[in-house]
Phi, psi and omega in degrees: 000137177290146177308326182300334190261346185294318180297318178293319177302312183287324173301311181300313183300317179300317183294318179300311182301318181290320179300318179292317182293327180288319178297333183273349184301307185291314182294325181285326174295314173303318185288324184294329177287317181285311188261341181099155185280340176290323177290328185278330175299312180299322177286333175292315180294323180291310188297314187295318176301311175305313183298320182288338171290310187290326189298317184293339183274351184297130180252340180241154178298327177296325180286323181297315180296321177298321185287319179298319179298321177297317184293325177296327173300307176308309180297319178298318185298316183288328174291323179289316177302325179299306182297329177289315178294324179291324181289330180292000000 
């Protein structure tokens, strides 16, 4: 990717990750009440691990973006569960 496009790509990627994280707050809170905190903690770390394996393999910007959004889902899940566990 040319240097002139990197800033726009990173900015767009950050916006997408934040939108996904915000959209997951309510569904993950509800899921944590139904399925339990431990399962969601495990799933969060599993999603982060899968993204960490897939990200270095990305050959195109779209694949990198998908992997990074997947990692964002894992981080969002972990962050939401952290707040829930502290509140308990």
